[in-house]
N, C-alpha and C positions, 0 to 999 in steps of 0.2 A: 504493500500500500504506500509506504514511504517513497519507494522508488518511483511509483506512478505519479505521486504528487510532485516530486523533483522534476520529472520529465515535463509535466504540465506547466510548472513554474518557468522552466527554461524556455519552453515554446512560447509562453506568454511574453516573456522578456524579449525574445527575438522579434515577435510581431510588434511589440511596443516600440522597440528600437527602430524598426523599419518605418514607423510612422513619424519619427522625429527628424529634425534637421530642416534645412531650407527646401522650399517647394516652389518651383517656378510655374506660373500659370498665365496663359494668354486667353482672355475672354473671346478674342477673335484673331485668327492668324492669316486671313486672306482679305485683300481689298481689290475689288474689280473696278477699275477706273473707266470702264466703258470705251468709247472711241474718242481719241484726242488728236489734235493736229500735230504733225511732225514738228519738233522743236519745243513743244510745251514741256514744262517741268511738273511732274506729278509728285505731290506730297501727301502722305497719309500718316496718322498717328495711331500706333498700336499700344494700348496699355499693357504693361508687364507687372504682374502681381506676385508678391511673396506670400504664399498660403501656408508656409511652414512655421516652425517655432524657433528658428535660428536665422541669423543674418544670411541673406542671399547675396552672393557675390557674382557679378557678371564678369566672366573671365575673358571674354572676347566677343566682338561683333564682326561678322564676315559677309560683306556684300558679294553677290555672285559675279559681278562684273564692274568695270570702271565707270559705267554709266549710272551706277547705283551707289548712293551714299546714305548716311544716317546721322541723326543727332540723338544723343543720349545724355541727359543732364547729370545723372549719377549712376554709379555702378555697384552700390551697396544698398540693399533694402532691408529694413527691419521687418520682423513678422507683421503681416497685414499691410505693409506699405506698397504703394504703386508708383511706378515711373512711366513716363510716356516716351516711347521710342518713335521718332519721326523718320520714316523711310522716304527717300528722295530719289526719283528716277528721271534722268534727263533723256528725253526721247529724240534728241537731235540725231539725225542720220539713221533713225530706225523706221521701219514700216511693217505693216501687217500685225499678226497676233504676237503678243509678248507675254512672257512670264518671268519675273525677276524674283530672286530669293535673297533674303538676308538671314543668316544663321546666327543664333545667339547661344554662346557657351556660358555655363554657370557651374557652381559647386553643388547643384542638386544631384546627388549620387544616383538617383533613379531616373533622371531625365536631364542629362548633362548638356544636351544640344537640342534646341527647338528652332523652328523656322517660321518666318512670316513671308507672305507672297504678295506681290503686286502683279495683277493680271489685267489685260485689256488689249486694245487694238489701236494702232497708229495709222492715221490716214493722211495721204499727201493730196487728197482731193478736197480743196477748200469748199466746193459747192455742197459737199455732204455735211459740212458744219456751218452752213449759212444761217440756220435758224438757231442762233445762240441765245441761251438764257440760263440764269442761275437756278439751282435747286437746293433749297434749305433743308438739311437733314440733321436731326439730333436723335441718335439711337436711344438715349436715356433722357427721360423728362421728369422722373420722380426719384427722390433719394430720401431714405429714412436714416437719420443719424443714430436711432435707437435711444438708449438711456444716456442722460447727461446730467451734470450738476449745474445748478444755477450759477451763472457767471462764466461758464465755459464759452470759448469762442470756437465755433465749429466751422470747418471748411470742407468744400467739395468742388471738384471741377467737372463740368458737363461738356462732353465732346460735341463739336460742331463740324459738319462735313458739307462741303459744296460739291454735290454730285452732278451739277449742271455743266454747261459748256461755255458759260460766261462768268465774269467776276460776280461774287456775292458780296454785297455791301451790308454791313450791320449798322442799321440806322439808329437803333435805340435799345437800351436795356433798362427796364424799370422794375423796382422791387415794391412789395406790398406794404413795407413799413421801414422806418429808420433803423431798426435793429438788424436789417439785412443789407449787405452791399454785394454788388455783382460787377465784375469787370471782364470784358472780352479780351482775349490774348491779342487780337488784331481787329481792325475795322473792315478789312477787305480780305476775302478768301478767293484765290484764283481757282479755276476749274480743277476739281479733284483734290483740292487742298483741304486740310483739316486744321482746326484750332480748338479753343475751349472758352468757356465762360466760368471764371472762378467765383464761387459764392462763399461769402463769410457771414455767419449768423451769430450775433452776440446774444447770449441767453440771459444777460443780467436783468434782474427784476421780473423774471418770468418763471412759471412753474406749470406742471401738468403737461398734457399733450398739446403741442404748439405746431401749427402749420403755417407756412409762409409761401408766397409765390413770387416768381420772377418772370417777367414778360420780355421776350427777345423779339425784336422786329427787324426785318430785312427787306431787301428789294426783290425777293422772289415773287414773281407776278401771280403765281398760283397758290402759294401757302406762305404768306409773308411773316406770320407771327407764330410763336410757340410759347406756351405757358409751362414753366418749370415749377415743380412743387417740392419743397423740402419740409421735413417734419422731425420732431424730436420729443421724447418723453423726459421732461425736465424735473428733477427733484430739488427741493429747496435745501440749501446748505444749512447745517446746524451751527448755531453760534457757539 
């Protein structure tokens, strides 16, 4: 019986050990940029998340060719932290169907190399792109901070993508109260480019379930505005 218990404990320890450490996670690994004109620069932002319980270290980022580059603000992520990897593809001299890869190496022992993909088509026929217009897309429009203490300053970034064929202009960003601030990373997004709206919510003098909204307005002729919703369950601090 004792021998059986020892074996069970050892197996449990091994399973537990496998669950520990840094864990790299990509909510999305592919961006289809549609059809663009030869010479355009395609940009897209991929969130990279550490879902483990130890520091995730990005050991290297490797574009598949010289026409592809990247921007990565930081290479070490604490548990639960996110960094935005911007993939950049210069289409000059390219034509037809394209698929570009950026490989990301890390210290995740179970998944040491992950990849993101830029896919689409490049046209040299300007008539095919004559009806140009922006397309305003926000994959996420709601975010719940969960539990917080009164006085905490909560922050979150919402991704913006221009999936159209003309520049997208961000005309206005309005919040529902003075406790919330919102700032776009840029006022103009080129076709297939991505950016963000950074939201800051000051919970001072508030308690209970609180919901706030942010309205983002652009020059997309078909869907110019989107309403973002943030929420938190705020507990009063004890004196």
